[in-house]
Structures are given as C-alpha cells and as structure tokens.
C-alpha positions in Angstrom: -78.0 -45.7 14.0 -79.3 -42.2 14.7 -77.2 -41.8 17.3 -74.4 -43.1 15.0 -75.2 -40.3 12.5 -75.4 -37.8 14.9 -72.1 -38.4 16.1 -70.4 -38.5 12.5 -71.9 -34.9 11.8 -70.6 -33.4 15.0 -66.9 -34.8 14.1 -67.2 -33.4 10.7 -68.2 -30.2 12.0 -65.3 -30.1 14.3 -63.0 -30.7 11.6 -64.4 -28.1 9.3 -64.4 -25.6 12.1 -60.7 -26.6 12.9 -59.7 -26.0 9.2 -61.1 -23.0 9.0 -59.0 -21.7 12.3 -55.9 -23.0 10.6 -56.9 -21.0 7.2 -57.4 -17.8 8.9 -54.2 -18.0 11.1 -52.2 -18.5 7.8 -53.8 -15.9 6.0 -53.1 -13.7 9.1 -49.4 -14.4 8.8 -49.3 -14.1 5.4 -51.0 -10.6 5.6 -48.7 -9.3 8.5 -45.8 -10.8 6.9 -46.3 -8.8 3.7 -46.3 -5.8 5.7 -42.9 -6.2 7.2 -40.0 -4.4 5.2 -37.5 -7.2 4.8 -33.7 -6.5 4.1 -32.5 -7.9 0.8 -29.8 -10.2 0.4 -26.5 -8.7 0.3 -24.3 -10.9 2.3 -22.7 -12.7 -0.4 -22.9 -9.7 -2.8 -21.6 -7.7 -0.3 -18.6 -9.8 0.4 -18.0 -9.6 -3.2 -18.5 -6.2 -3.4 -16.0 -5.6 -0.3 -13.7 -7.9 -2.1 -13.8 -6.2 -5.0 -13.0 -2.5 -3.9 -10.0 -4.0 -1.7 -8.5 -5.1 -4.8 -9.4 -1.9 -6.7 -8.0 -0.2 -3.8 -4.7 -2.2 -3.8 -4.4 -2.1 -7.7 -4.2 1.8 -7.1 -1.8 1.7 -4.8 0.5 -0.8 -6.6 0.1 0.9 -9.9 0.9 4.5 -8.4 4.0 3.3 -6.2 5.3 0.9 -8.7 5.3 3.9 -11.5 6.8 6.4 -8.7 9.4 3.6 -8.2 10.3 3.1 -11.9 10.6 6.9 -12.1 12.9 7.4 -8.8 15.3 4.8 -10.1 15.3 6.0 -13.9 15.7 9.7 -12.6 18.3 8.8 -10.3 20.4 6.7 -12.6 20.0 3.5 -10.3 19.6 1.0 -12.2 17.2 -1.7 -10.8 18.0 -0.4 -7.2 18.4 -3.4 -4.8 16.2 -5.7 -7.0 19.3 -5.8 -9.4 21.1 -8.3 -7.1 17.9 -10.7 -7.6 18.1 -10.3 -11.3 22.1 -10.8 -11.4 21.3 -14.3 -9.7 18.8 -15.2 -12.0 21.2 -14.2 -15.0 24.0 -16.4 -13.6 21.2 -19.1 -12.8 19.8 -19.0 -16.8 23.5 -19.0 -18.1 24.5 -21.9 -15.9 27.2 -19.6 -13.9 28.4 -19.0 -10.4 25.7 -16.6 -9.4 28.1 -15.8 -6.7 30.9 -14.3 -8.7 30.9 -10.8 -6.8 31.2 -9.9 -3.0 28.1 -7.6 -3.6 25.9 -10.5 -4.1 24.6 -11.4 -0.5 21.0 -12.8 -1.3 20.0 -16.4 -1.0 19.5 -17.9 -4.1 15.8 -18.2 -4.2 15.6 -14.7 -4.8 16.4 -15.6 -8.1 13.0 -17.2 -8.8 11.1 -13.8 -8.1 13.6 -12.3 -10.6 12.9 -14.8 -13.4 9.8 -13.4 -14.8 11.6 -9.9 -15.0 14.7 -10.9 -16.9 13.6 -9.6 -20.5 12.6 -6.0 -18.6 14.8 -3.0 -18.6 16.3 -2.9 -15.1 14.3 0.2 -14.1 10.6 -1.4 -15.2 11.4 -4.6 -13.6 12.3 -3.1 -10.6 9.2 -0.8 -10.5 6.8 -3.8 -11.6 8.6 -6.1 -8.4 7.9 -3.0 -5.9 4.5 -2.4 -7.4 3.6 -5.8 -7.1 4.9 -6.0 -3.7 2.8 -2.9 -2.6 -0.4 -4.4 -4.3 -0.4 -7.5 -2.0 0.6 -5.4 1.1 -2.4 -3.2 0.8 -4.6 -6.3 0.2 -3.5 -8.0 3.2 -3.7 -4.6 5.5 -7.3 -4.0 4.1 -8.2 -7.6 5.0 -10.7 -6.2 8.3 -10.5 -2.9 7.5 -8.9 0.2 5.4 -6.9 2.3 8.6 -4.2 -0.1 8.3 -3.2 1.3 4.9 -2.0 4.3 7.0 1.4 2.0 7.1 2.0 3.2 4.0 3.0 6.8 5.3 5.8 5.2 7.6 9.0 6.2 6.7 10.5 2.4 6.1 8.3 1.9 3.4 9.3 5.0 1.3 13.1 4.4 2.0 12.4 0.9 0.4 10.3 2.3 -2.5 13.7 4.4 -3.2 15.8 1.2 -3.7 13.2 -1.1 -4.6 13.4 -3.5 -1.5 12.0 -6.7 -0.1 10.6 -5.4 2.8 7.2 -4.8 1.2 6.5 -7.9 0.0 8.2 -9.8 3.1 5.8 -7.7 5.1 2.8 -8.6 2.8 4.0 -12.5 3.6 2.4 -12.1 7.0 -1.2 -12.0 5.5 -0.8 -14.7 2.7 0.6 -18.1 3.6 1.5 -18.8 0.3 4.1 -15.9 0.2 6.0 -16.9 3.4 8.9 -18.2 1.3 9.8 -14.5 0.6 10.8 -14.3 3.7 13.8 -16.5 2.9 15.2 -13.9 0.3 16.4 -11.8 2.9 16.5 -13.7 6.1 17.8 -11.2 8.4 14.5 -9.3 8.0 12.1 -12.3 7.0 13.3 -14.8 9.7 10.9 -12.6 12.6 7.8 -12.9 10.4 8.3 -16.3 9.3 8.7 -17.4 12.9 5.5 -15.3 14.3 3.3 -16.1 11.0 4.4 -19.8 10.5 1.3 -21.8 9.3 1.3 -25.5 7.9 0.6 -24.0 4.2 3.4 -21.1 4.7 5.9 -24.0 5.7 5.3 -26.3 3.3 5.7 -23.7 0.6 9.0 -22.7 2.0 10.0 -26.1 1.8 9.0 -26.7 -1.6 11.0 -23.5 -2.9 14.0 -24.6 -0.6 14.1 -28.1 -2.0 13.8 -26.3 -5.8 16.7 -24.5 -5.0 18.8 -26.8 -3.8 17.9 -29.4 -6.7 19.0 -26.2 -9.1 22.4 -25.5 -7.2 23.1 -27.9 -4.4 25.8 -25.8 -3.4 24.8 -22.6 -3.1 24.1 -22.4 0.7 27.7 -22.5 0.9 28.7 -20.1 -1.3 25.9 -17.5 0.1 27.0 -18.5 3.6 30.6 -17.2 2.0 29.3 -14.1 1.1 27.7 -13.0 4.7 31.3 -11.7 6.0 31.1 -8.8 3.5 27.7 -7.8 4.8 28.0 -4.5 7.0 25.1 -4.3 9.5 24.2 -2.9 13.0 21.9 -5.2 15.5 19.3 -2.9 16.9 19.4 -4.3 20.5 23.4 -3.6 20.7 23.0 -0.1 19.8 22.0 2.4 22.6 19.3 2.7 23.7 18.6 -0.4 22.3 18.6 -3.0 25.6 15.5 -0.6 26.3 13.6 -3.1 24.1 13.9 -5.9 26.3 11.2 -4.4 28.2 8.8 -6.1 25.4 9.3 -9.4 27.5 7.0 -7.9 30.1 4.4 -8.7 27.1 6.0 -12.1 26.3 2.8 -13.9 26.0 1.8 -11.7 23.0 2.9 -12.5 19.1 3.9 -8.6 18.5 6.3 -8.8 21.4 8.3 -11.8 19.8 8.1 -10.0 16.3 9.8 -6.8 18.0 12.4 -8.8 19.8 13.6 -11.3 17.1 13.5 -8.1 14.9 15.7 -6.4 17.4 18.2 -9.2 17.5 18.5 -9.8 13.8 21.6 -8.0 11.8 20.1 -4.9 9.8 21.9 -2.4 7.3 19.3 0.6 6.7 15.7 2.2 7.7 13.8 -0.1 5.1 14.7 -3.3 6.9 12.4 -2.2 9.7 8.9 -2.0 7.6 8.1 -5.1 9.2 7.4 -3.5 12.3 4.5 -2.2 11.3 2.7 -5.2 11.6 2.6 -4.7 15.2 0.0 -1.7 15.3 -3.5 -2.4 14.5 -5.7 0.4 15.3 -5.6 4.2 13.9 -3.9 5.3 16.7 -1.2 2.7 17.1 -0.1 3.7 13.3 -0.4 7.3 13.2 2.0 7.9 15.9 4.9 5.7 15.0 4.5 6.5 11.2 4.8 10.0 11.9 7.5 9.6 14.4 9.6 7.6 12.0 10.1 10.5 9.6 12.5 11.8 12.2 15.0 9.2 10.7 14.3 10.9 7.3 14.6 14.4 8.5 17.7 13.2 10.1 19.1 11.3 7.2 18.2 14.2 4.8 20.6 16.9 7.0 23.2 14.4 8.3 24.6 11.5 6.4 25.1 8.6 8.9 29.1 8.3 9.1 28.6 4.4 10.0 26.0 1.5 10.7 25.9 2.2 14.1 24.4 5.9 14.0 22.1 4.2 11.4 21.0 1.8 14.1 20.7 4.4 16.7 18.3 6.4 14.5 16.3 2.9 13.8 16.4 2.4 17.3 14.6 5.6 18.5 12.5 6.3 15.2 11.3 2.8 14.8 11.8 0.2 17.5 11.1 2.4 20.8 7.8 3.6 19.3 6.5 0.2 18.7 7.5 -0.4 22.2 5.7 2.3 23.7 2.5 0.7 21.4 3.4 -2.3 22.7 3.4 -1.5 26.5 0.1 1.1 26.2 -2.0 -1.7 24.5 -4.7 -3.2 26.3 -3.9 -6.8 27.0 -7.3 -8.1 26.1 -7.1 -6.7 22.0 -3.5 -8.4 21.7 -3.1 -11.4 19.7 -1.7 -14.3 21.7 1.7 -16.1 20.8 0.0 -19.1 19.2 -3.0 -18.0 16.8 -5.0 -20.7 15.5 -4.5 -21.7 11.7 
C-alpha cells in the first residue's frame, strides 16, 4: 500500500508540473502577441472605400461631360445631336407609327428603348443626360483595377462623340458590364467587334432578351431597318490606304485585342467618334498616352481642312487611330497580352 501511495503521489506531481509548463507557455504567447503591432482589418472596408471612390470619380466625370455636352448642343443649336434619332424611334413607337418614315433614320429599333426615359425632356437635356450616363459607366469600367485608364478620356474620338451625343461611349463601356452588351446592337457597325470580343453568357442572354422584346413590339423592324442601310455613307478602314497595313495585327492572332482591331477595321464607319472602341486595346499608361495624343492629329486636320468625302475621313482615321493601335499591339510584351478566349 505504501508503494501504491508513493506512485500516486509521483503521478500527481508530474501532472501538476505539466500543467504549470503549459500555463507558462500560454502566458508567454499572450504576452508576446500583445507586443506585436497588428494591422487593422481594412480589407472589407478598403474594398468598399475603393468602390465609393470609383463611383465618386465616375459620377464627377459623368456630371461634367453631361453638362458640357448639353451646353455645346444648346449653344450650337444641334437639338439632341445624334441622339435625336433614338428619340425619333421612341416617339414613333409610342405613337404606333412607322419609325422608319425618313431615310435619315438608320438606327435599329432597340435604340428606342434607351430613349424612352428621356422623351419628356427637352432634346438638348436628354442628350446631355445620355452622354453623361454613358461617360459615368465608361469611367466606372475603366477604373476597375486602377485609375490610369481614365486617360482614355483624352482621346479625340471621345470628344468628337461628345459634340454630337454619340453612342460610342456607352458601347465602349459595355465591354466592362455584360448587362450593357445589348447597347452594341444600337449601332452594330461599331458594336459588333465589342460584342464578339467581349461576349459572355450574361451578355448574350441580355442581347437575346432585348432582341426578342424589339421583335415583339414591331416584328417587321429588321426588314424596315435593312431597307435604310443603303442611305448610310461610310468608309471601311481596311480598304482605305494605308489600311491594308492593319493586317499585320494577324501576327498577334492569339490576342483578343488583335481581333478587336481587325474586326473594327472591316466595319463600315462614318466619322471619327466611331473609333473610340479601339481604346479598349491599350492597358498601361504609356500605351494609352501615345495613341491618345496622336489621335488629336485628326482633330487638328479637321479644324483646318474639312474632309471632302468619307474616304478622306477614313484615311485620317487609319493614320491617327488605327495605325497607332497597331503599333501598341505589336510592341506589347506577349506575356501581358489577353488571350482570345477569356474565362467568364
């Protein structure tokens, strides 16, 4: 019995010793951790703060450009600029009349859906709202990763579009927001390259929905619209010298931006604002600044020399917009290029 008692006493002593060791270790860890400066939990709040800043910057850009667009249209007596034809479609649609009652109406019927909320506004204010909202979403998309892509707003095609409240800004913005992809249907000769290179499941479903809705409203509109296309005066960049040089983009055929450039080059276009979608190609500051600055050559040429025909417009577009983008594409490091197929 004495031996058993001694054994039990020894076991209790060992247990107490182990407990003290564990206690001392935990106390040391608590004291050590209390001395280490810990970083505050800014992850979630940081994301919200970055998003709020993006929205604020985009809203400021949208407000300024929208007001400036309204001012120019009002001052130059341009009515709603090019947006007037979307308003015309919406007005005829509401009145149950033929929306293609004039050869000047060359927009697909879905453009009327965008103009419906603006019907009660004066034309210049409606156009200012439209271009301001387009600029807001374009800025919001461009700042998804960083703010340097806002330099796109210094490109001449953006300001050429602002002068007449064009669709190019919202079509460019649709590259960042799949649910806006149906805007590529409003001006397909500009939007189709964006549609094909930025296609996603949600974007495709949105386009199918808008197309189905337009057919439900006016089933015969595609035939009415196609009957207007022969009135569309245009140029095709690839066919205007030195446009054939753009085929060099095939050297980067694995890249999505190369196909955006080539598809845009084979589309019929009319004026300088139709090339704004090309500014989806440059990504870095250097890639954006070079073609943006060079693009103003078209504006300077336009100021001192009114193009006599659309071939001259096309040649200026190729020289000042397309060829600089080709240079950006060919000089880009292949490791930073985007592949043709991007996971959605």
